[in-house]
C-alpha positions as CSV (number, residue, x, y, z in Angstrom):
1,M,-0.1,0.3,-0.2
2,G,1.3,3.5,-1.0
3,A,3.0,2.6,-4.0
4,I,2.4,3.7,-7.7
5,D,4.5,1.7,-10.2
6,G,6.9,0.2,-7.2
7,M,7.4,4.1,-6.0
8,D,6.4,4.1,-1.9
9,L,5.0,7.4,-1.1
10,G,3.9,5.7,2.0
11,R,0.5,5.8,3.8
12,F,-0.4,9.2,4.4
13,G,1.6,12.5,2.3
14,I,1.1,15.8,2.7
15,W,-1.3,18.3,0.6
16,T,-0.8,21.9,1.0
17,F,-2.0,25.6,-0.3
18,D,0.6,27.1,1.5
19,F,3.3,27.2,-0.4
20,E,1.5,29.6,-3.3
21,D,2.1,32.4,-1.0
22,Q,5.4,31.6,0.8
23,P,9.4,32.4,0.4
24,A,11.6,30.1,-1.6
25,A,13.7,29.9,1.6
26,L,11.0,29.0,3.9
27,M,9.9,26.7,1.7
28,R,13.3,24.5,1.5
29,D,13.2,24.2,4.9
30,S,9.7,22.9,5.3
31,V,11.0,19.9,2.9
32,Q,14.0,19.6,4.1
33,E,12.5,19.4,8.2
34,L,9.6,17.0,6.8
35,E,11.9,14.6,4.9
36,G,13.4,14.9,8.3
37,L,10.3,13.7,10.3
38,G,9.6,10.2,7.8
39,W,6.7,12.2,5.4
40,Q,7.5,10.4,2.1
41,A,5.1,12.5,-0.1
42,F,4.6,15.8,-0.6
43,W,1.5,17.1,-3.0
44,I,1.3,21.0,-4.3
45,P,-1.3,22.0,-6.4
46,E,-1.4,25.1,-9.3
47,R,-3.6,28.1,-8.6
48,D,-2.1,31.4,-7.8
49,G,0.5,31.7,-9.9
50,R,3.5,29.0,-8.9
51,E,3.5,27.1,-12.6
52,A,3.3,23.6,-11.8
53,M,6.5,21.9,-13.2
54,T,9.0,24.6,-11.8
55,H,7.4,24.5,-8.7
56,A,7.7,20.4,-8.3
57,G,11.6,20.9,-10.0
58,F,12.1,23.4,-7.1
59,L,10.8,21.4,-4.2
60,L,12.4,18.4,-5.4
61,A,15.6,19.9,-5.6
62,G,15.8,21.3,-2.0
63,A,15.1,17.9,-0.3
64,Q,16.7,14.6,-0.9
65,R,14.1,11.6,-0.7
66,L,11.1,13.3,-0.2
67,K,8.4,12.8,-3.5
68,I,6.5,15.9,-4.8
69,V,3.1,15.2,-6.4
70,N,2.0,17.4,-8.4
71,G,-1.7,17.6,-7.2
72,I,-3.1,18.7,-9.8
73,A,-0.9,20.3,-12.8
74,R,-3.9,22.1,-15.0
75,I,-3.8,20.9,-18.0
76,W,-4.8,24.5,-19.8
77,S,-1.6,25.9,-18.4
78,R,0.7,24.7,-20.8
79,E,0.6,22.9,-24.0
80,A,1.3,18.9,-23.7
81,R,4.5,18.7,-25.4
82,W,6.4,21.3,-22.9
83,T,4.3,18.7,-20.1
84,Q,5.6,15.8,-21.3
85,G,9.0,17.1,-21.8
86,A,9.0,18.7,-18.5
87,A,8.1,15.4,-16.7
88,L,10.7,13.6,-18.4
89,L,13.1,15.6,-17.4
90,L,12.2,15.7,-13.7
91,A,12.1,11.7,-13.5
92,D,15.9,12.2,-15.0
93,A,16.9,14.5,-12.5
94,Y,15.1,12.8,-9.5
95,P,14.9,9.3,-10.2
96,D,11.8,8.0,-8.4
97,R,10.8,11.1,-6.8
98,H,8.4,13.2,-8.7
99,V,4.7,12.0,-9.8
100,L,3.0,14.4,-12.6
101,G,-0.8,14.7,-11.3
102,L,-2.8,15.9,-14.2
103,G,-6.2,17.7,-14.3
104,V,-8.5,19.8,-15.7
105,G,-8.9,22.1,-12.5
106,G,-12.7,22.8,-13.2
107,G,-12.6,22.8,-17.0
108,R,-13.0,25.4,-19.5
109,P,-16.2,27.0,-20.6
110,G,-17.8,24.7,-23.2
111,S,-15.5,21.8,-22.8
112,K,-15.8,18.5,-22.1
113,P,-13.3,17.2,-19.7
114,L,-13.3,13.6,-20.3
115,Q,-12.6,14.2,-24.1
116,A,-10.1,17.4,-23.2
117,M,-8.2,15.0,-20.9
118,T,-8.2,12.3,-23.8
119,D,-7.1,14.7,-25.7
120,Y,-4.2,16.1,-23.9
121,L,-3.0,12.7,-23.4
122,D,-3.4,11.5,-27.2
123,A,-0.8,14.8,-27.7
124,M,1.4,14.0,-24.8
125,D,2.2,10.7,-26.0
126,A,2.7,11.7,-29.5
127,V,5.3,13.4,-28.7
128,T,8.9,13.1,-29.8
129,S,12.2,15.1,-28.8
130,A,15.4,14.6,-28.2
131,N,15.0,14.5,-24.8
132,P,16.6,11.5,-23.5
133,E,14.4,8.8,-21.6
134,P,14.9,8.5,-17.6
135,Q,16.2,5.5,-16.6
136,A,13.4,5.2,-13.9
137,P,9.7,5.7,-15.5
138,M,7.9,8.9,-15.6
139,R,4.7,8.4,-13.7
140,R,1.3,10.7,-14.5
141,L,-1.5,10.5,-12.6
142,L,-5.6,11.8,-13.7
143,A,-7.3,13.7,-10.9
144,G,-11.2,11.7,-11.8
145,Y,-14.2,11.5,-9.7
146,G,-16.7,9.9,-12.4
147,P,-16.8,6.6,-13.5
148,K,-16.0,7.3,-17.2
149,M,-12.5,9.8,-16.3
150,L,-11.6,7.3,-12.9
151,E,-11.7,5.0,-16.4
152,L,-9.5,6.8,-18.5
153,A,-7.1,7.1,-15.4
154,R,-7.1,3.0,-15.2
155,D,-6.3,2.9,-18.5
156,R,-3.9,5.4,-19.2
157,S,-2.0,6.6,-16.6
158,A,-1.2,4.9,-13.0
159,G,-3.9,5.8,-11.2
160,A,-6.0,8.3,-10.1
161,H,-6.2,11.1,-7.2
162,T,-9.4,12.6,-5.6
163,Y,-9.9,15.6,-4.2
164,H,-13.0,16.7,-1.2
165,V,-14.7,13.4,-1.5
166,T,-16.1,10.8,1.0
167,V,-15.2,7.4,2.3
168,G,-17.9,6.5,0.4
169,H,-16.1,8.1,-3.3
170,T,-13.1,6.0,-2.0
171,E,-14.9,2.7,-2.1
172,Q,-16.7,3.4,-5.6
173,A,-13.5,4.9,-7.0
174,R,-11.7,1.9,-6.3
175,E,-14.3,-0.3,-7.5
176,T,-13.9,1.3,-10.4
177,L,-10.2,1.8,-11.0
178,G,-10.0,-2.7,-9.8
179,E,-7.5,-3.6,-7.5
180,R,-4.1,-2.7,-9.2
181,P,-4.1,1.2,-10.2
182,F,-3.3,3.8,-7.6
183,L,-5.7,5.8,-5.7
184,G,-4.3,8.9,-3.8
185,V,-7.1,10.1,-1.9
186,E,-6.7,14.3,-0.3
187,Q,-8.2,15.0,3.1
188,A,-8.9,17.5,4.9
189,V,-8.5,18.0,8.6
190,L,-8.9,20.8,11.3
191,F,-7.4,20.4,14.7
192,E,-10.2,22.0,16.5
193,G,-12.8,20.7,19.3
194,D,-15.6,23.3,19.6
195,P,-17.8,21.5,16.6
196,A,-19.8,24.9,16.1
197,T,-16.0,26.8,15.6
198,A,-15.0,23.4,14.1
199,R,-18.0,23.9,11.4
200,R,-17.4,27.7,11.0
201,I,-14.0,27.4,9.3
202,A,-14.6,24.4,7.5
203,R,-17.8,26.2,5.7
204,E,-14.9,29.2,5.0
205,H,-13.1,27.1,3.2
206,L,-15.3,24.5,1.6
207,H,-17.8,27.7,0.4
208,T,-15.3,28.2,-2.9
209,Y,-16.8,24.3,-4.1
210,L,-19.7,24.4,-3.0
211,T,-20.1,27.5,-5.1
212,S,-18.7,26.1,-8.0
213,K,-20.7,24.5,-10.5
214,F,-17.9,21.5,-11.4
215,N,-18.1,20.6,-7.6
216,V,-21.3,21.1,-7.2
217,A,-22.0,19.1,-9.4
218,K,-19.9,16.2,-7.3
219,F,-21.6,16.4,-4.6
220,L,-24.9,16.0,-5.8
221,R,-23.7,12.6,-7.6
222,L,-22.3,11.3,-4.2
223,G,-25.8,11.3,-2.7
224,Y,-26.0,15.1,-1.1
225,T,-29.0,17.4,-2.5
226,E,-29.8,21.1,-2.8
227,A,-30.0,21.0,1.1
228,D,-26.8,19.9,1.8
229,I,-25.7,22.7,-0.4
230,D,-27.5,25.4,1.4
231,G,-26.1,27.6,-1.6
232,G,-23.2,28.1,-0.7
233,R,-23.2,27.3,3.3
234,G,-23.3,23.8,3.7
235,S,-25.1,21.2,6.1
236,D,-24.0,19.8,8.8
237,R,-23.5,16.4,7.6
238,I,-21.8,17.4,4.4
239,V,-19.1,20.1,6.4
240,D,-18.4,17.0,9.0
241,D,-17.8,14.3,5.8
242,L,-15.4,16.5,4.1
243,V,-13.7,18.2,6.8
244,A,-11.9,15.8,9.5
245,W,-12.0,17.7,12.7
246,G,-11.4,17.4,16.3
247,D,-8.3,15.9,18.2
248,L,-5.5,14.1,17.2
249,D,-7.2,10.6,18.0
250,T,-10.5,11.8,15.9
251,I,-8.2,13.1,12.5
252,A,-6.0,9.9,12.7
253,G,-9.1,7.5,12.5
254,K,-11.2,9.4,10.2
255,L,-8.0,9.0,7.8
256,H,-7.5,5.6,8.0
257,H,-10.9,5.0,6.9
258,H,-10.0,5.8,3.7
259,L,-7.7,3.5,3.9
260,D,-9.9,0.4,4.8
261,A,-12.5,2.1,2.2
262,G,-9.6,1.3,-0.3
263,A,-7.4,4.2,-1.2
264,D,-3.6,3.1,-1.2
265,H,-2.3,6.7,0.1
266,V,-4.5,9.4,2.0
267,A,-3.1,13.8,1.3
268,V,-3.4,15.4,4.5
269,Q,-4.5,18.6,4.0
270,V,-4.0,21.1,7.4
271,I,-7.2,23.4,7.1
272,G,-7.7,26.6,9.2
273,I,-4.1,28.3,8.9
274,E,-3.7,31.8,8.9
275,P,-2.5,33.2,4.9
276,G,1.2,33.8,5.2
277,T,2.0,31.3,8.1
278,S,3.0,27.2,8.0
279,A,1.0,24.0,9.5
280,M,4.3,23.0,10.6
281,P,3.1,22.5,13.9
282,Q,0.3,20.4,12.7
283,W,2.2,18.7,10.6
284,R,4.5,17.6,13.3
285,H,1.6,16.4,15.4
286,L,0.2,13.9,12.5
287,A,3.7,12.3,11.3
288,E,3.0,11.4,15.5
289,A,0.3,9.7,14.7
290,L,0.7,8.3,11.0
291,L,4.4,7.8,10.6
């Protein structure tokens, strides 16, 4: 468990937006400390201007053993040939330490996500260049939720990466993928024991997702209702299902539920952190319980 095509990511990793607004020196210090704590995998998104491939390369250079996973590199951010070339270079320079996670990132008006991803993979696979083939394989994952995207992940990549899903979805995803493909699941966590406070912070985090058409459709497919969406506020049920809050033991137990449901790896996103600060205290705390 935790391996993707022979690369061991461990059962748990770190997933964070934090590095989007941190200086390079702090990022380097953070990945070095995380590596020392025993974390094996660090997942980064592509959202506010940190370009996915250069970001991954910088973090790989700053550590010795830590695996860096793009979760996700948006297919709209660069042409397929450049993504392919960059991923091959990282695989060559840092053998068995980089995973290219690809996703549509909510899509574009008028685009069909499944077709867009299929076309992108076709273009990547058609690339010919002078770039040498790395001795260690270039590994890629696809962000997927619905059965068809998960099937594409199964057939055209090493597996799937899911974000803001329930344990029930993890069970469904494993059934669709089958036994062999990798399944990495992001899970938001919040160290807060007071229900009212925890749900208030969780709702602030979830608001963007509960008000975007793409994500609302995903939640409705998971069995929630418009009453659960509640105009973007979110019912207690959906909030509690999507954010694991409480003390360390409670959070660790909820994270293990994804493993029990068929996930190979759970990427833990700590929320409730002030902008410009680091979740390092919480990451240290989690390391004690999970690693």
